[in-house]
NUVO-406984 format. One line per field, with one value per residue (C-alpha): residue number from 1; x, y, z. Coordinates in steps of 0.02 Angstrom, whole numbers, plus 32768, in hexadecimal, padded with zeros to 4 digits. Layout:
REM residues N
resi: (NUM; ...)
east: (X; ...)
north: (Y; ...)
up: (Z; ...)
REM end
This chain:
REM residues 692
resi: (1; 2; 3; 4; 5; 6; 7; 8; 9; 10; 11; 12; 13; 14; 15; 16; 17; 18; 19; 20; 21; 22; 23; 24; 25; 26; 27; 28; 29; 30; 31; 32; 33; 34; 35; 36; 37; 38; 39; 40; 41; 42; 43; 44; 45; 46; 47; 48; 49; 50; 51; 52; 53; 54; 55; 56; 57; 58; 59; 60; 61; 62; 63; 64; 65; 66; 67; 68; 69; 70; 71; 72; 73; 74; 75; 76; 77; 78; 79; 80; 81; 82; 83; 84; 85; 86; 87; 88; 89; 90; 91; 92; 93; 94; 95; 96; 97; 98; 99; 100; 101; 102; 103; 104; 105; 106; 107; 108; 109; 110; 111; 112; 113; 114; 115; 116; 117; 118; 119; 120; 121; 122; 123; 124; 125; 126; 127; 128; 129; 130; 131; 132; 133; 134; 135; 136; 137; 138; 139; 140; 141; 142; 143; 144; 145; 146; 147; 148; 149; 150; 151; 152; 153; 154; 155; 156; 157; 158; 159; 160; 161; 162; 163; 164; 165; 166; 167; 168; 169; 170; 171; 172; 173; 174; 175; 176; 177; 178; 179; 180; 181; 182; 183; 184; 185; 186; 187; 188; 189; 190; 191; 192; 193; 194; 195; 196; 197; 198; 199; 200; 201; 202; 203; 204; 205; 206; 207; 208; 209; 210; 211; 212; 213; 214; 215; 216; 217; 218; 219; 220; 221; 222; 223; 224; 225; 226; 227; 228; 229; 230; 231; 232; 233; 234; 235; 236; 237; 238; 239; 240; 241; 242; 243; 244; 245; 246; 247; 248; 249; 250; 251; 252; 253; 254; 255; 256; 257; 258; 259; 260; 261; 262; 263; 264; 265; 266; 267; 268; 269; 270; 271; 272; 273; 274; 275; 276; 277; 278; 279; 280; 281; 282; 283; 284; 285; 286; 287; 288; 289; 290; 291; 292; 293; 294; 295; 296; 297; 298; 299; 300; 301; 302; 303; 304; 305; 306; 307; 308; 309; 310; 311; 312; 313; 314; 315; 316; 317; 318; 319; 320; 321; 322; 323; 324; 325; 326; 327; 328; 329; 330; 331; 332; 333; 334; 335; 336; 337; 338; 339; 340; 341; 342; 343; 344; 345; 346; 347; 348; 349; 350; 351; 352; 353; 354; 355; 356; 357; 358; 359; 360; 361; 362; 363; 364; 365; 366; 367; 368; 369; 370; 371; 372; 373; 374; 375; 376; 377; 378; 379; 380; 381; 382; 383; 384; 385; 386; 387; 388; 389; 390; 391; 392; 393; 394; 395; 396; 397; 398; 399; 400; 401; 402; 403; 404; 405; 406; 407; 408; 409; 410; 411; 412; 413; 414; 415; 416; 417; 418; 419; 420; 421; 422; 423; 424; 425; 426; 427; 428; 429; 430; 431; 432; 433; 434; 435; 436; 437; 438; 439; 440; 441; 442; 443; 444; 445; 446; 447; 448; 449; 450; 451; 452; 453; 454; 455; 456; 457; 458; 459; 460; 461; 462; 463; 464; 465; 466; 467; 468; 469; 470; 471; 472; 473; 474; 475; 476; 477; 478; 479; 480; 481; 482; 483; 484; 485; 486; 487; 488; 489; 490; 491; 492; 493; 494; 495; 496; 497; 498; 499; 500; 501; 502; 503; 504; 505; 506; 507; 508; 509; 510; 511; 512; 513; 514; 515; 516; 517; 518; 519; 520; 521; 522; 523; 524; 525; 526; 527; 528; 529; 530; 531; 532; 533; 534; 535; 536; 537; 538; 539; 540; 541; 542; 543; 544; 545; 546; 547; 548; 549; 550; 551; 552; 553; 554; 555; 556; 557; 558; 559; 560; 561; 562; 563; 564; 565; 566; 567; 568; 569; 570; 571; 572; 573; 574; 575; 576; 577; 578; 579; 580; 581; 582; 583; 584; 585; 586; 587; 588; 589; 590; 591; 592; 593; 594; 595; 596; 597; 598; 599; 600; 601; 602; 603; 604; 605; 606; 607; 608; 609; 610; 611; 612; 613; 614; 615; 616; 617; 618; 619; 620; 621; 622; 623; 624; 625; 626; 627; 628; 629; 630; 631; 632; 633; 634; 635; 636; 637; 638; 639; 640; 641; 642; 643; 644; 645; 646; 647; 648; 649; 650; 651; 652; 653; 654; 655; 656; 657; 658; 659; 660; 661; 662; 663; 664; 665; 666; 667; 668; 669; 670; 671; 672; 673; 674; 675; 676; 677; 678; 679; 680; 681; 682; 683; 684; 685; 686; 687; 688; 689; 690; 691; 692)
east: (9363; 938A; 9419; 9430; 9477; 93D9; 9379; 92C7; 92F4; 9374; 92D8; 9286; 9301; 9321; 938F; 9407; 9476; 9508; 9531; 95DF; 9647; 96F4; 96EB; 9673; 96CC; 96A5; 95F2; 95DE; 9651; 9632; 957D; 9593; 95CC; 9553; 94CA; 9516; 94FE; 9466; 9435; 9461; 93B0; 936C; 93ED; 939A; 92DB; 9317; 9356; 929E; 92BA; 9213; 922E; 9201; 9279; 930F; 9369; 93CE; 945A; 94BE; 94D5; 9599; 9595; 9635; 967E; 973D; 9718; 97CF; 976E; 96DB; 96BE; 965B; 9618; 9553; 9512; 9599; 9572; 94BE; 94D9; 9539; 94D0; 942A; 949A; 94B8; 93FC; 93E5; 9380; 93EF; 93DC; 9448; 94CE; 94F1; 9586; 95DA; 967D; 96BD; 971F; 967F; 9644; 96F8; 97B7; 97E8; 981A; 97DB; 9722; 9718; 9747; 96C3; 9639; 966F; 9667; 95D0; 9579; 95CD; 9577; 94C6; 94C3; 94B9; 94EB; 9561; 9541; 95B9; 95BC; 960F; 95A6; 955C; 95B8; 9599; 961C; 95F2; 963C; 96E7; 96FF; 96AD; 9755; 970C; 97A1; 9824; 97C6; 97B1; 9870; 9898; 9823; 988E; 9939; 98E8; 98D1; 9967; 99B5; 995E; 9996; 9A48; 9A4A; 99FE; 9A6B; 9B0F; 9ACC; 9AC3; 9B64; 9BBB; 9B78; 9B8C; 9C5F; 9C6A; 9BFC; 9B8A; 9AEF; 9A84; 9A7D; 9A1A; 9A73; 9A81; 9A41; 9AE5; 9AF9; 9AA9; 9AA1; 9AB3; 9A6D; 9B1A; 9AF6; 9B94; 9B8B; 9BAB; 9B8D; 9ADD; 9AFB; 9A8F; 9B1F; 9ABC; 9AAE; 9B56; 9B91; 9B1D; 9B6B; 9C35; 9BFB; 9BE4; 9C88; 9CDC; 9C74; 9CBD; 9D5E; 9D72; 9D1C; 9D3C; 9C97; 9BEC; 9B96; 9BFA; 9BEC; 9B32; 9B3F; 9B9F; 9B36; 9ABD; 9B10; 9B3C; 9A8A; 9ABC; 9A20; 9A15; 99C5; 993E; 9920; 9874; 985F; 97A9; 9700; 96C1; 9777; 97DB; 987C; 986E; 98D2; 989A; 991A; 9935; 99AE; 9A46; 9A36; 9AAB; 9A57; 9A69; 9B29; 9B4B; 9AF1; 9B60; 9C01; 9BDD; 9BB4; 9C2A; 9BCA; 9C13; 9CCC; 9C9B; 9CA1; 9C44; 9BFE; 9B82; 9B53; 9B5E; 9AC3; 9A9F; 99EA; 999C; 98EB; 98BB; 9855; 97B2; 97D1; 980C; 98BC; 994B; 99D6; 9A73; 9B15; 9BAD; 9C54; 9CC2; 9D29; 9C87; 9C3C; 9C20; 9C68; 9CD7; 9D1D; 9D60; 9D75; 9CED; 9CB0; 9CD3; 9C85; 9C8D; 9D34; 9DB5; 9DBC; 9E61; 9DEB; 9D51; 9DC3; 9E13; 9D57; 9D2A; 9DB8; 9D8F; 9CE7; 9D29; 9D94; 9D08; 9C9B; 9C8D; 9C81; 9C02; 9C41; 9CD5; 9D05; 9D88; 9E2F; 9E4C; 9D97; 9D68; 9DA3; 9D01; 9CE2; 9D45; 9DCA; 9E5B; 9EA4; 9F15; 9E71; 9E92; 9F5E; 9FAE; A00A; A037; A106; A0F9; A08A; A06F; 9FAD; 9F3A; 9F1B; 9E62; 9E0B; 9DB7; 9D6B; 9D55; 9D2B; 9C9C; 9BF8; 9BCE; 9C91; 9D13; 9D2C; 9DE2; 9E1B; 9EB0; 9EFF; 9EF0; 9F2A; 9ECE; 9EF4; 9F72; 9F04; 9E77; 9DDA; 9E48; 9EE7; 9F02; 9F23; 9FBF; 9FDC; 9F7B; 9FA6; 9F4D; 9F22; 9F47; 9FF5; A00E; 9F9C; 9FDD; A0A1; A055; 9FED; A09E; A0EB; A073; A06D; A126; A10C; A084; A0CF; A152; A0BA; A047; A038; A037; 9F95; 9F51; 9F49; 9F09; 9E77; 9E41; 9E57; 9DE8; 9D64; 9D63; 9D4F; 9CB3; 9C54; 9C7B; 9C36; 9BA7; 9B71; 9B83; 9B0E; 9A8F; 9AAA; 9A8C; 99EF; 99C8; 99E3; 9975; 98CA; 98F5; 98E0; 984B; 9802; 981F; 97E9; 9747; 972C; 974A; 96C8; 9652; 967A; 963F; 958F; 9511; 94C0; 9409; 9438; 9422; 9423; 94E4; 950A; 94E2; 9555; 95EA; 95E4; 95E3; 966E; 96C8; 969C; 96E0; 978E; 979C; 9786; 9812; 988C; 985F; 988A; 9947; 996A; 9954; 99B1; 9A4F; 9A31; 9A2F; 9AD2; 9B2C; 9AFF; 9B32; 9BCF; 9C07; 9BEE; 9C3F; 9CD0; 9D12; 9D9E; 9DA1; 9D7D; 9E18; 9E77; 9E60; 9E82; 9F2C; 9F59; 9F53; A027; A02E; 9F93; 9FA2; 9FC3; 9F24; 9EBB; 9EDC; 9E9E; 9E0C; 9D94; 9D2C; 9D83; 9D3A; 9DAC; 9D6F; 9DD2; 9E76; 9E7B; 9E51; 9EE6; 9F57; 9F11; 9F63; A01A; A031; A025; A02D; A06B; A0BA; A0AF; A120; A0F2; A161; A143; A15D; A17D; A119; A17A; A12B; A17B; A125; A119; A0FC; A096; A12B; A19A; A1E6; A1E5; A219; A21C; A1CF; A1E7; A14F; A147; A0B1; A03C; A015; 9F74; 9F2A; 9F3A; 9EA7; 9E39; 9E2E; 9DB7; 9E0D; 9E31; 9DC4; 9D38; 9D6D; 9D83; 9CD5; 9CA1; 9CFD; 9C96; 9BED; 9C00; 9BF5; 9B32; 9B18; 9B32; 9B75; 9ACB; 9AB5; 9B52; 9B2F; 9A94; 9AF0; 9B73; 9AFD; 9A94; 9B36; 9B51; 9BF8; 9C21; 9C85; 9D05; 9CBB; 9C5C; 9BB1; 9B4D; 9BA2; 9B3F; 9B4D; 9BC8; 9C37; 9C40; 9C61; 9CFB; 9D43; 9D29; 9D76; 9E00; 9E2E; 9E2F; 9D7C; 9D10; 9C75; 9BC7; 9BB8; 9C6D; 9C52; 9BC5; 9C08; 9C95; 9C1E; 9BC8; 9B38; 9AFC; 9A6E; 99DF; 9A01; 9AA1; 9A59; 99CA; 9A63; 9AB5; 9A1C; 99D2; 9927; 98D7; 98EF; 9857; 9865; 991B; 989C; 9827; 98B4; 98E2; 981D; 982A; 98CC; 9937; 99A9; 99F0; 99CA; 9A0F; 99E2; 9A60; 99C6; 9911; 98D4; 9998; 99B1; 99D0; 9A46; 9A2B; 9AAC; 9AA0; 9AB6; 9B61; 9B94; 9AFC; 9A9D; 99F7; 99A7; 992B; 9875; 980D; 9746; 96C7; 964C; 96FF; 9725; 97C2; 980A; 98AC; 9906; 99B0; 9A2A; 9AD3; 9B5D; 9BB5; 9B19; 9B31; 9BF2; 9C06; 9CAE; 9C88; 9BFB; 9B79; 9BEF; 9BA3; 9BE7)
north: (BE77; BF38; BFB8; C043; C0A6; C07C; C10A; C139; C1A4; C125; C098; C120; C10A; C070; BFDD; BFA4; BF0D; BEF8; BE46; BE28; BD9F; BDBE; BD5B; BCE1; BC54; BC74; BC99; BBD7; BB97; BBF2; BBE5; BBFD; BC9E; BCDC; BC8C; BCDB; BD85; BD69; BD3B; BDF4; BE15; BDC5; BE3B; BEC5; BE94; BE71; BF22; BF65; BF74; BF2E; BEB2; BF1B; BFA0; BF30; BF41; BEB3; BEFC; BE61; BE92; BE9B; BDE5; BDB6; BE57; BE9B; BF16; BF65; BFEA; C03E; C03C; BFCF; BFB2; BFD1; BFA4; BFEE; C081; C071; C074; C0FA; C175; C137; C160; C21F; C223; C1FF; C165; C0F5; C0C7; C03D; BFED; BF26; BECC; BE27; BE81; BF22; BECA; BEA6; BF72; BF99; BF5A; C00C; C09C; C124; C0DD; C09F; C139; C19D; C133; C149; C1FC; C1F2; C187; C1FB; C279; C24E; C1EE; C12F; C0A5; C013; BF5B; BEB8; BE11; BE63; BEDB; BF8E; C021; C0D8; C13D; C1DF; C1AA; C199; C0F0; C096; C068; C04C; C0B3; C02F; BFA6; BFF5; C013; BF54; BF19; BF72; BF35; BE88; BE88; BEDA; BE47; BDC9; BE0D; BE14; BD59; BD2F; BD8D; BD53; BC9B; BCCC; BD20; BC97; BC04; BC82; BCA2; BBCB; BBEC; BB68; BBF1; BBC9; BC50; BC6D; BC40; BC9C; BC23; BBBA; BB7E; BAE2; BAC5; B9FB; B986; B9AD; BA58; BA85; BAF0; BABD; BAF8; BAC7; BA34; BA65; BA76; BAFE; BB72; BB51; BB8D; BC43; BC68; BC53; BCA5; BD4B; BD34; BD12; BDB0; BE15; BDD5; BDFC; BE96; BEF3; BF4F; BF26; BF61; BF1E; BE64; BE92; BEB7; BE09; BD84; BDD0; BDC4; BD17; BCD4; BCAC; BCBA; BCC8; BC3C; BCAA; BC4F; BC5F; BC80; BC87; BC45; BBBF; BB95; BBAA; BB7B; BB63; BBBE; BC43; BC5C; BD0D; BD7A; BDCB; BE93; BEF9; BED4; BE0D; BE32; BEA6; BE2C; BD9C; BDFB; BE2D; BD9D; BD57; BCA8; BC93; BC9B; BC1D; BC89; BC84; BD48; BD74; BE2D; BE7A; BEEF; BF42; BF5B; BFFB; C019; C0CE; C12A; C0F5; C042; C009; BFC7; C01A; BF9D; BFD5; BF84; BF73; BF80; BEDD; BF17; BF33; BE87; BE2A; BD6F; BD4F; BCA9; BC8A; BBFA; BBB6; BB3D; BB14; BBB2; BBE8; BC73; BC78; BCEC; BD49; BD57; BDA5; BE21; BE5E; BE54; BEDE; BF51; BF5A; BF7F; C00B; C04E; C04D; C0C4; C16E; C1F4; C28A; C323; C2F7; C238; C1C6; C1DF; C119; C0F2; C06D; C0A4; C105; C132; C1C8; C206; C209; C168; C157; C195; C160; C13E; C1F6; C22F; C2E1; C2ED; C398; C362; C2B1; C2BA; C266; C2BF; C2C8; C2D0; C377; C381; C43A; C479; C4B4; C458; C3E0; C3C2; C331; C366; C379; C32C; C372; C328; C39C; C39A; C409; C3A6; C437; C4BD; C519; C56B; C610; C5CF; C570; C4BD; C47C; C45E; C416; C3C5; C37F; C2E7; C2B1; C2F4; C259; C1F5; C1CF; C1B7; C132; C0E9; C0E2; C096; C013; BFD8; BFB1; BF4D; BEF1; BEB1; BE33; BDFD; BE02; BD48; BD1E; BD90; BD3F; BC93; BCE9; BD3F; BC9E; BC3D; BCBE; BCC3; BC0B; BC04; BC78; BC11; BB73; BBC0; BC09; BB61; BB07; BB78; BB50; BA9B; BA9E; BAE2; BA6D; B9EB; BA33; BA5D; B9A9; B95C; B9C0; B98B; B8CF; B8F2; B92F; B8B2; B823; B885; B87C; B7D5; B797; B7EA; B785; B797; B7A4; B82B; B8B2; B95C; B935; B8D5; B96E; B9DF; B972; B974; BA21; BA2F; B9AC; BA13; BAB5; BA5B; BA1C; BABD; BB02; BA74; BAAF; BB43; BB32; BAB9; BB21; BBB3; BB41; BB18; BBD6; BBF0; BB75; BBB3; BC63; BC36; BBCF; BC63; BCC5; BC68; BC4E; BC30; BCDA; BD25; BCB3; BCF1; BD9B; BD71; BD2A; BDC2; BE3B; BE10; BE87; BF05; BF30; BFE9; BFF2; BF92; C00C; C0A7; C040; C0B7; C02A; C011; C07C; C0E0; C07C; BFD3; C042; C07A; BFB7; BF7C; C013; BFF4; BF39; BF70; C01B; C02E; C0DA; C193; C218; C2CC; C34D; C3DD; C46B; C4FD; C49C; C3E8; C365; C2E2; C242; C1B5; C110; C079; BFC8; BF4F; BEE4; BF73; BFB8; C071; C0E7; C1A2; C1F6; C2B0; C2EF; C39B; C40D; C415; C4C9; C51C; C534; C5F0; C660; C67F; C748; C7D1; C82A; C8E8; C921; C8D9; C90E; C9DC; C9B6; C967; CA16; CA85; CA39; CA44; CB07; CAF0; CA5E; C9C7; C919; C8E3; C95B; C946; C892; C8C0; C929; C8B5; C81E; C8AA; C8C8; C80A; C81C; C766; C752; C6D5; C638; C686; C68F; C71C; C791; C791; C816; C7B8; C7B7; C863; C868; C806; C868; C8F7; C8C2; C872; C90E; C977; C9E4; CA4A; CA08; CA81; CAC2; CADE; CB4F; CBAB; CBC9; CC19; CC9F; CCB9; CC5F; CBEB; CB65; CBA7; CB3B; CBA7; CC33; CC30; CC00; CCA4; CD10; CCAD; CC83; CBF9; CBAF; CBEE; CC94; CC92; CC46; CCD9; CD67; CD10; CD16; CDD0; CDF7; CE00; CD86; CD42; CC90; CBF8; CB44; CAD1; CA68; CA53; C9FE; CA2C; CA84; CB40; CBC1; CC73; CCFC; CD9C; CE36; CE76; CF0C; CEE8; CE95; CE6F; CEA7; CE3B; CE70; CE54; CE26; CE72; CF05; CF6E; CEF2; CF26; CEAA; CE7E; CF0E; CF03; CF84; CFAD; CF40; CFD3; CFE6; CF3F; CF43; CEB3; CE96; CE2D; CE75; CDD6; CD61; CCD4; CCD8)
up: (E4F0; E517; E507; E559; E4BD; E469; E465; E42B; E3AE; E35F; E35E; E2FC; E26E; E207; E236; E192; E197; E134; E0EB; E077; E05A; DFF5; DF77; DF10; DF5C; E007; DFDD; DF9A; E02A; E0B3; E0CD; E17A; E18F; E127; E18A; E22F; E1D5; E1AC; E254; E28A; E24A; E2F2; E343; E319; E33F; E3F4; E3FA; E3C7; E316; E2BD; E236; E19E; E1CF; E1CC; E11D; E0E2; E067; E019; DF62; DF90; DFB3; DF59; DF51; DFAA; E02D; E002; DFB9; DFA1; DEE6; DE82; DF2E; DF15; DFD7; E028; DFCC; DFDC; E0A1; E0AC; E054; E0B5; E156; E130; E10F; E1BA; E179; E1EB; E2B6; E2B7; E230; E24B; E210; E24F; E261; E236; E1AF; E13C; E145; E105; E0FB; E0D3; E164; E0D7; E0BB; E170; E1C6; E14B; E18A; E23E; E239; E1DF; E25C; E2EE; E28C; E275; E32E; E2D4; E335; E2F3; E327; E314; E347; E40B; E431; E3F9; E3DE; E3E3; E365; E3BA; E46D; E47D; E4D1; E44E; E3F0; E343; E2EF; E32C; E2F6; E240; E253; E281; E1E9; E168; E1D9; E1B5; E11E; E0E0; E15F; E0E9; E040; E07D; E0A8; E013; DF9C; DFFD; DFE6; DF2D; DF23; DF73; DEF4; DE69; DEA2; DE98; DDED; DE1F; DE0C; DD7F; DD0E; DC71; DBD5; DB26; DA8E; DA5F; DB02; DB82; DC12; DC29; DCB7; DD2C; DD2E; DCB3; DC23; DB58; DABA; DA66; DA17; D979; D909; D89F; D941; D969; D8AA; D8C4; D959; D91B; D887; D8EB; D930; D88B; D838; D8C7; D8B6; D800; D7EB; D89B; D8AB; D8E0; D844; D7CB; D83A; D806; D75F; D73F; D7A0; D747; D6A4; D6B7; D6F6; D7A7; D817; D8D1; D940; D9A8; DA68; DA8A; DB3D; DB6E; DB38; DAE1; DA78; DB0D; DADD; DA33; D9B0; D926; D896; D85D; D814; D884; D8BB; D90C; D9B4; D9AC; D97A; D9EE; DA7A; DA46; DA38; DAF1; DB58; DBA8; DBB2; DAEF; DB29; DBAE; DC51; DCE2; DCFA; DD89; DDA9; DCF4; DD12; DDC8; DDDA; DE45; DE86; DE5A; DEBA; DE54; DE75; DDD6; DDBC; DD4F; DD0A; DCDE; DC77; DCE7; DC98; DCAF; DD32; DD9C; DD9E; DE33; DDE6; DD4C; DD51; DC8C; DC39; DC9F; DC18; DB59; DAEF; DA56; DA5D; DAD5; DB63; DB1F; DA67; DAD7; DB2D; DA80; DA4D; DAD0; DAB0; D9E2; DA17; DA8D; DA16; D986; D9F3; D9CB; DA56; DA47; D9F8; D9D4; D973; D9B9; D960; D96B; D925; D8A0; D7DD; D798; D6F5; D6E7; D66C; D707; D6F5; D78F; D7FF; D8B5; D8A5; D888; D91F; D931; D92C; D9AC; DA32; DA37; DA1A; D9AA; D911; D8D6; D829; D7F2; D74B; D6EA; D63A; D5E1; D5D6; D54A; D534; D572; D61C; D668; D6EF; D766; D7EB; D882; D93D; D9AD; DA63; DA9A; DA3C; DAA2; DA5B; DA27; D9EF; D943; D942; D969; D8B1; D827; D79A; D6DD; D6DB; D634; D628; D6C6; D696; D5EC; D61B; D69B; D610; D5A2; D62C; D656; D5A8; D594; D63A; D5EF; D54A; D589; D5DF; D547; D529; D5DE; D5DA; D555; D597; D633; D5DE; D580; D62B; D684; D5E5; D5FC; D6A8; D6C3; D61B; D675; D729; D6B6; D668; D71D; D761; D6D9; D6D9; D792; D771; D701; D781; D7FD; D791; D745; D7ED; D81B; D785; D7BD; D861; D81A; D7B2; D839; D8A1; D7FA; D7E7; D895; D8B0; D8A9; D7F2; D82F; D8B2; D813; D883; D8C8; D81A; D7C3; D837; D830; D767; D761; D7CF; D771; D6BA; D722; D757; D69F; D64E; D6D3; D68F; D5E4; D5FE; D65B; D5D2; D555; D5AC; D5B4; D4FE; D4DD; D54E; D4F3; D44E; D476; D4CA; D431; D3CF; D443; D444; D39F; D33D; D306; D3B5; D402; D376; D3AA; D45F; D427; D3D0; D45E; D479; D3CB; D3D1; D49C; D473; D400; D465; D4F1; D479; D445; D46F; D491; D535; D5B4; D631; D6CF; D670; D65A; D70D; D74B; D6D1; D70E; D7C2; D7B0; D77B; D7D0; D8AF; D8BA; D86B; D8AB; D84B; D86E; D7EF; D7AE; D737; D698; D6D8; D733; D78F; D7BA; D819; D7F9; D881; D829; D876; D87C; D8D9; D850; D83D; D791; D77B; D6F8; D6BA; D658; D609; D647; D5CB; D591; D587; D4D6; D4B5; D4E1; D462; D456; D40E; D36F; D383; D318; D360; D40E; D3BF; D38A; D443; D48F; D40C; D432; D4F4; D4E1; D4B4; D508; D591; D579; D548; D4D3; D482; D469; D41C; D399; D366; D34B; D2DF; D276; D262; D2CE; D30E; D3AF; D3BC; D3BF; D31F; D390; D3C3; D441; D4FB; D57B; D5F2; D54E; D535; D600; D5DE; D54B; D59F; D638; D5FA; D57C; D60A; D5BB; D612; D620; D5E8; D69E; D6B5; D61A; D643; D6FF; D6B4; D654; D6F1; D6DD; D772; D7A2; D7F8; D899; D8AA; D881; D908; D981; D954; D966; D9F2; D987; D939; D88C; D861; D87B; D81C; D78E; D7B6; D79B; D6FF; D6BA; D6DB; D692; D73F; D6FF; D65B; D63B; D5CC; D5A5; D56C; D4FE; D4FF; D5A1; D5EB; D67F; D682; D6A5; D6FB; D6F5; D749; D6C0; D6C0; D72E; D78F; D815; D861; D916; D956; D97B; D9F8; DA19; DA90; DA86; DA59; D9DC; D959; D8D3; D8B2; D851; D7E4; D814; D7E3; D81B; D87E; D8E4; D932; D938; D8C6; D8A6; D7FB; D79D; D752; D79D; D807; D8B5)
REM end
């Protein structure tokens, strides 16, 4: 069977048969399609190609044609076409070669440039001929793939909107036989997940929640997704990532959520996944099944996490309590512009930092802050008010602290008991397996016996941990400790001032009482309007703390510095003072910078200003005046044309033209003439010897 489009130069090259199926399932189940593709080899032989010159490329079986990345067979075919090794490309249909217009058009243009034919089940095509509409076929192939995807996604979204699409559930939730979701029946897993929410409710931050979970000995049930142990639970310690995953997963709030991530295919073929904000999720059905928290509580947790987030460069004013000494951090508002006031720290390195509340929202880069007040003044007044308000409630607070301690101890003991129960079950299960084995089968019996011994050792370990925990708990909750807790009603101010209480804990206490504080600063007074959690308002007027008097250098030392500036610069003055045993206001040695500060503060002239008054100048200044180089100025000084003066060993030289004289530059060449010193009147100098 011949064809007029198959020429001799086509037959001089090889024929390439490209075979592909989109998935491995199609390869296994749709065998007829694979056989039809291999049968195209007979078409090439019928057109005149020898059997040994018909190459079959089938390494892309089971791979999608949506892109060419990772399709080694397709790339091999394109390379062979570009090298003019191919006379005809065979494929069952265009979609076998590529379902992407970019890949298909590139192959089509390459075949037209190298005069390569294309054959499918319907006929032979010459890409260089306009009437062979292979470009339209490639476009239709890509459009077909797009329609198939839209149909599949439409069905998935329709099922998800009804909440019937099965999604992978996190650990702590299981799917029942009828398709409904419920809590895991394992009480240990339930207690571990609930403990994460309780820890965040008590602390308000991720880091503090992790510390509390680790201190309580509560472990995380890690579900194995793949491998031989798929579906089993591995108990491990909590970390930041695990706590975040629990707090941000809406499934734990009983909500059905679909479309939380968006997937996009990059040009190189890999899939990019990006998390979306809750308002961009495709489907959200709150209270779809029983979770660990309500949807209202879950929404409050997300708001708290957003408030805790710190922006890069400029911290959020209403973030979580930190370790700094500013007790009202995140709760201070500006009484002038209404903006939030931020905390700024200053102070000398190695000393206690001084905190200030600064309003910068209405100030640009070149202006001063809207207002700035010392944090210690406002914090002290707010603390006194808080202690006054807490005194009537001290007894109730004492009982609440006792109840909270009892609750935490009971929770930790429950987790230890659940671990003992689980270890005892696994030990009994290993014992039953060992008892059922044939004693004659020593190979199996030895393995089961070793497993039983391992489970017994694990049981002994968790029982020992439980006993140690109970002993430590009894020691902590001794009679003396309980008496100290009850004495809080009398010693609350003393407890507040206790150095063992960190600033972050004081901030948390004030945050329970104070909603926000609006500050208006005057020259000598600070007015603070406090709004409490219950809605009551208090106005406090605080006298602005005065700055400590500045320590100044004694007048006799200033006079000594003024004298020494006649013979040297700031560094030499510092050396002379230190050599004489004179100390600065901090009882330490003087430095060059301190001498400069004293000189500027007392309006003393520097050594250079004094030399300029006497007519001296630097080499650079004289070089500019006479339009010569600095080397020439130094040469004039060596030859005696200039007077020079040094402010010290290895320090700068100052030069001066002799009084009543000036210098006439010389010149080089065959009629060279050296520089000469002449009378000032010859050069029409109005100020003899002065530097101009």
